[in-house]
N, C-alpha and C positions, 0 to 999 in steps of 0.2 A: 526635535520634539514635535509631536502632533498636537495642534491646538485647534479645537472647535468651539465656537461660541455656543451658548445655550440655545439660541434660536436655530442655528444650523443643525445642532444635534436633535432638537425637537422636530424640525421639519423632516430630517432624514428618517427618524423613527416613525413619524406619521406616515411617510411614504411607504416604508417597509410594511407597517402594520396593515395598511389599506390594501396592499396588493399581494402579500405573501400568504400562502395557505399550506405550505409543505415545510416540514422541519426534518433535517438530516443530522443524525447524531453519530459521532465517531469519537472514540477515545483519543485518536491522533489525527491531525490534518497537517500536511506539508504545505503551508500557505506561502512561505517565503524562506529562502535558505537561512536568513539571519534570525528567524523565529524557530526556536528549537522545540517545536510542538509535534514532532514525529520521530519514529524510530526506523521505519522501513516501508515495505510495499503497501501495507494497509493505509498508512498516512499519505504516501505519495498518490495512491489512487484517489483518496478523499480530496486532496488538493487539486488534482486534475478534474474532479467532479465539480468543485467550486468554480473553476475556470470555465468549464463547458456550460454550467448553468448560467453564468453571466453572459457568455457568448450567445446562447440560445434563448435568453430571457425567460428561463424556467423559474417560477416564483418559489424559491427555496431559501430558507434561512438555515445556516449550519451552526451546530452546537458541539463544542469540544472542551477539554480542560486546558488551562493556561500553561501548565507544565513549565513553571519558571526556571527550574533547574534542568529541563530537558530530559532526554533519555540518558545519555552520558557522552562525554567527549572521550574518544578512544586514543590513548597513547600507545605506541608500539615500541616495545623494548626487545632488543635482539635476544636476550636471555629469558626474560619473564613473559614475553608475549604481549597480550592485551592488558593494559592498565586503564581502569575507568576513573573518570573525574566528572564532577557536576558540570553541566553545560549551561550556565546562566545566561539569560537574555532579559532585556529591559522592555516591558510592554508599553511603557509611556512613549517610546520612540515611534511606534507604528499603530498603537491602539488608543482608544479613549474609554475611560471608565464610565459606565452608565449609572444614573441615579436610581438604582433599583436594587433591592436585596430580598432574598427569601431565606427562611431558616428551615433546616431539617433537624429533627430531633434524633440524635444519635447518641447512644449510651446515656440517655436521660438528660442530655444538655443540648441546647441549640447550637447548630453549626450554621453560621451565616454564609451565604454565597452571593457574590456580586459578579455581574458579567462585565467584561471588556468587549468593546466593539471594534472589529477590524472590517474594513470595507474593501472588497476586491472590485475593481472597475475594469470592464472589458474594453478592448480597443475602440468600440463604438460608443462607449460611455455608460453602458448599463451597469448598475451597481448591485452586488450581491453581498449580504452581510454575514459575518461570522461572529458568533458569541463565544468568548473564552471564559470559562467559569473559574472563579478565584475564591479560595477560602482564607487567603492571607489578609485578614481583617482584624482591626483592633478589638472588635466585639467578640472574637473567638478565643477559646482556650489555646494556649501556646501550641499544644500538640495538634490541634485541629487546623491551625494556620498553615501547617506543612502538608496538608492532605492533597493539595493541588500542585505541589512543587515538582514531584518526581514522576515522570511518565512510567507507568507500570512499576510502581514502588514495591518495596520488599515486604513480604508477609501477607498472610491471608486476610487479616483484619484491615490492613492498610488498603489492599486492593478492593475489598468489599466496600469500604467507606468511599473510595474513589468512584466506584460504580454506582453507589447510591447518589453521590453528588452529580454525576453525569446524567443519570436517568431521571431521578426524582427532582434534583435541583434544576436540571435543564428544562423539564416540562413545566415546572412551577414558575420559573422565571419568564418563560415565554407567555404564560398566562398573565403574570403580573404586568408584563410590558404591553398587554392588550392584544396579542396575536390570537386570531381565530383560525385554527388549523384543522384541515380535514385529513391530513396524512402525516404519519411519523415514520421516517425511514431509519431503521437501525442498521448501521454499518458494523457488522459483527454483534455479538451478544453482550458487549460491555454495557450497553445502554438499556438492557431489557427491563430494568426496574421501572422505567417510565410506564410500562404496561400495568404495574401495580397501582399507579396513580389513576390510570384509566379505569381499572377494575373498580376502584372506590368511587369513581364518578358514575359508573353504570352498575350500581347495585339494584337488585330487585327489591321492591318494597317488602319489608319484613312480613307483612300480613299475607304476601303471595308465595312465601317460601315454606314448603313443607319439610319436615325432618328428613335429612339425607339428601335433599336436592341442592343444586348449586345456588349460591347466594349472589353470584355476579353474572351479569349479562355478557358472556364471553363473545357472543356474536357481534355485539356493538364494538368491542375492543378490536376484534379481528378486522372489522371494516375499516379501521383507521391505521393499521400497522403494516409496514413493509419490512421484510428482514432479508438482508444479504449476508450469507455466511461465507467465510473465506478459508475455513480451517478443515482440511481433510485428515489431520493428525489428532488422534484421540486426546493426547495430553494438552492440546491447544484449546480445549473447551473449558472455560472457567467453571469450577464447582466450589460451592461453599457449604459448610455444615449448617444444618438448620439450628443447631444450638447457638452457633455464633450469630446467625441472622437474628434469632429471637433475642439474644443478649443486646445486640446493637439497636434494633428497631422492633421492640416487642409488640407494639400496637399498630404496626403499619398495615397488616393484612392478615386475614384468617389463614394460619399456617396449614391447616387441613386442606383448605381449598387450594393453597399454593402448591401443595404436594401433588395435586391432581395434574397440574400443568407444568411443573418444573422437576418432577422426579420424586419418587418415594424416599430414596435413601439420602440423597444430597440435592442441593439446589443447583441444578444444571442450567447455566444462563443460556446456552444454545437451545436446550429443550424448552425453556420458558419462552424464548423468542419464537421458536417454531410453533408452539402451541397457541400463541396469541397474535400471530401475524396472519393476515388474510392472503398475503402474497409472499412467497419465499423463493429466493433464487440462489444458485451457485454462480461462480464467477468464470466458468467455462463449461462446455458440454460434459467433458470427462468428470469435472469436479461435481457437477450436479448428480451424475450417476453415482459417484462415490458417496455423496451425502445421503442419497436415498438408501443406500446399503447401511450406512451408519445409523440412520434414524428412520427405520421402516415405518410406513404408515403415513408419512408426511409427503405432500406434493411439493416437489422442488423443481422450479423452472431453471432455465439456463440463460443468463445474459453474460456473455463473455466480456471480460474487461477490455478497456482501451486506454490509450494515452493521449494527452493533450498535445497535438502536433505543434502548436505555436510555441509551447515551452520547450519541447524536447528536440526540435530540429536545430542542427547547428546553424549559426548565422549564415554561413556560405550556402548551405542548402536552402535555407529560408529565402534568401535573395533569389536563388535560381528558381524556386517554385513560384515566387511572386512575379518573376519576369514572364512566366508562361500563364499562370493562373492566379490572378490577383486575389480571388476570394477563397484560396485553398485552405486557409485556417478555418473559416466558417463551414466550408463544404469539402472536407478532406477526401471525399470519394472521388474528386477530380484527379487525385494522384494515381488513379488507375491508368492514366495516360503517361505514366513515367517512362514508358518505352520510347516515347518521342524524344526524350533527352539524348543528347549525343554522349558518346563515350568520353570525349574530352571534357565536357562540362561536369559530368559526374566525377571523373577522376580528379579534376582540379578542386572540386569541393571537398572530396575526401582527403586530398593532400593537405589542404588547409586545416581540416579537423585533426588530422594525424600530427601535424606540426605543432599545433596548440597543445594537444594532449602530451606530446613528448616533452614540451617545455614544463608542463605541470609535473610529470613524473620525475624529471630531473630536479625540480625545485623541492619536491616532497621527499625524495629518496636518494638523490645523487646518482641514480641509474640513468644512463644515456641509451635511448632507443635508436635503432637504425631505421630510417623511414622506408628502406627498401626490403626489409625483412617482414615476413608474415607475423602479425601481432595478434595473439589470442587474448581475449579478455574474459575474466570470470569475476563477477562481483555479486555476492549473495549474502543473505544472513548466514553466518557461519554456525551451522548446526548439523547434526548427524544425517538427517534424511536428504539434505542438499548435496551430500557427498563431495565436499570441497577438495578432498585428496584423491579423487578418482583419476584425475589427469596425471597424477604422479604415482599411480599404483605400481608401475614397472619403470623405475627410473632409467634402467639400462636401455630398455626399448625406446623410451622417450628420447634419450640422448643419441641413440643410434639413428633415429629418424631425423633428428635435428642436425646430425653431422652431414647428412646428404642434402637435406632441404631445411635451411635454418628457420627457427621459430624463436619468438620472444613472447613471454607470458607476463601479463599484468593482472594482479589479484587485489581484491579489496572486500571488506565486509566486517561487520561487528558480530560478536557472539554475546548472547544475553549474559549478564554478570553471573548468573547461577548455572549456566550451561557449561559444565566442565569439559564435556566432549567437544563442544564448539571451540572453547578456548585452547584446548589441546591441539585441535586442528590448526589454529592460527600459529601456535608455537612450532608445529611441524612444518608448516609452509614457510615460516621464517628461516628455519634450518635449511630447507631445501633451496631457498634463494642463495644461500652461502655455498652449499654443497655443489650446486650446479654452475657456480661461477666459472666462466671460461668455456662452458659447454652449451648452456642454454641461459640466455639473459632473462632473469626473473625479477620482478619488483612487487612489493606489497605496499599498497597505498594506505596510510593511516587515516582514521576518522572519516570513513566513507559517508558522504552526505550528498545533497542535491547538486552542489557545485561540481564535485568530483564526478558524480554520475553523468552530468551533462557533457563533460569533456570525454569521459571514458566510453560512453555508448556510441559516440561518433568518431572516436579516435583510434579504435582498434579495427582489425580487418575481419576477425571472426569472433562471434559471441558464443561462448561455451556454457552450456547448462546441463548438469548431470544429476538431477534428483532421482530418488528411488521411487518408481511408480507404485501406487497411484497417489503419492503424497504431495505432489505439486498442485496447489489449487488452481492457479492461473499462470502467474509470472509475467510481469509487464516489462521487465528490463529488455527482453529480446524484442518486444514491439518497438521500443525506443531505438534500439540498434538498427532494426530494419528500416525505420523511417529515414535513417542516415546512410542507407546503402550498405550497412554492415551485415554480413551473412551469418545466419544462425546455424550452429552445429549443436544439436540438443537431443536428449532423450525424449521420446514421444510421450509426453505427459502434459497436463495443464492445457494452455492455449495452443501449444505447438502441434498437438494432434490435429487441430483445425487448420493450421497455417502451413504446415510443411507439404510442399510438393517436391519430392526428392529430385535433387539436381536442378531445380528451377528456382524455388524460393530459399533453399538451404538444404541441409542434410539431417537425416535422423540417425540417432545412435540406437540400434535395435528396432524392433517392430512395434506396432500399435498395441498389441496384446502381450508384449514382452515385459514381465515383471523384472526379470534380469538380475542376476547377482552382480556384485561389484566387479568381480573378476571378468565375468562375461562382458559387461558393458565397457570395462576398460579395454579389453581386447578389441571390441568393435570400434571404440573411439580411436585407438591407435591405427587400426586398419583403414578407417575412413580418412584420417589425417594423411597417412603415408601414401595411399593409393589414389585418393580422389582430391582432397582439399588442397594440399600443397602442390601437387603437379599442376593443378588448374591455376593456382596463384602465380606460379613462376613461369609456366610455359604457355598458358592460354589466356593472355590478358584480355582479349576481346570477349571471350566467353565469361571471364570473371566480371567484367563490366556489365555484361548482359544479365548476370545473376544479381548484381547490385541493383540494377533497374527493376528486375523482377521482384526483388525484395521490397522495394518501395511500392511498386505498382500493384503487387498482389497481397501485400500485408498492410502497409500504412493506410491504404485507401479504406480499409475495413476495420482494423484493430485500433480504433481511435475513440476518444471519450465523447466526441460529438455523436457518433452512431450509438454508443452505449447509452447516453442520456436520452436520446430520442426514443430508445426502446423502453427505458424506465418510465419516461413520461407517458408513452402510449399504452404500455402493458401493465405497469404497476401503479402509477399515480392516477390514471383515469379509469380505474376499474368500475 
């Protein structure tokens, strides 16, 4: 249990209030594996952002929901596929409740919000705070107490209330705690309602407003807001009906003015954020281009995502990097010198990672991996555009390839409980692991989370990614794999467009402007495996080791969250 005295808490808050002037809002943040406050890539990125802000001493406070019941715990049943269970965690173990509350008026009754405080401490001692917003309070109606329980809860009204709590509750709690902030960073559109509070702060005097003219000083709001969008898929942008919005919060803002910035027909949270942010960016160059096409008229910059090298490097690689470059975590760009590493050193680190991962696979599934066989890893959110079945499009061809050059495949990932296509893909993958028994060793790991990810991205030989272009926003799992000398084999979309040097840092499936049908990409994938990847793995070990080092030296040195946050600080926060 975490115990802080009143004086310690007071001193911590005083220190944070006096030096922090930036707030980062995200519906999910992967702070620690045992805190179920994340579902996937968006939360993992936010967690790496916390770590890099602490490392670089960037004055940021993070705001998220407490999500006591998590996203869900995934059980895998051979017949039924994915089964979802609540994934409860106890905030009293790692967080401390703060003596502050604010109330939002939702459906004509007050919904009280209290923050819990988690503090991330960097290796050199710098502390970065995270506020986790909680509505499970005695003062609230029983229905409202559950609003912060489930990450991405079910139903339009529940989601709208959650986003009101995150945006409005978050900004008002920061004000109540005494923070004076000049920048609000919205990680996706879930927190865009904070802009409505800013609009109300910056209203023009009534006597200065003529009929038909704006009543809010939008320029003042834009000066304070940064927006990062991650979603190149139309269905991924939250929309709410104005009827529901007015029913829940009838007096919050002038709806006519709101329609000017959030859309005439429905309240589009992405459009609201785009309209009221002075700086907007996509999370890869290709993604920024896609976003400009989806929302013409808005200027969208590109800051490509990165990963926190200190968290995602396997311990064996971390020790190796430390032996050469003691400050590599703070300055990952030094990894450009990875070609100095010997083949033996890199191979020994990879063998250690592969052995640990094999132990995990056996413990979770009963499947035994052969350390001498090429191991392919695929771990994504299980949904249609990620095309999780592409690798198995032609089972006969896949088995024919494996009969000459053996492969083993490890899969993992969750489907949203309402995504029937994704859940059907999981059921089919489970069937395939049985059908291919004796020909291709396959394993599906249940309940993919941070711990499994850390083992998997370092314990396979090839990282496979097969999205339908241009629907991949960025994709950071391949960056984590590259940090550990794992070689990427991916469709040219998201970050991989920037990182792929064919035959040097990894391999592409198709060309840069290749939208590609599933059949076409499957054929190219099989051809690349059969003629390039597997022959190199089995017959050209020195060249394989050279590519492992190129993967580290030409990818990890750049695609890291230290570089990412330095760019946010200089380009977005210091405008």
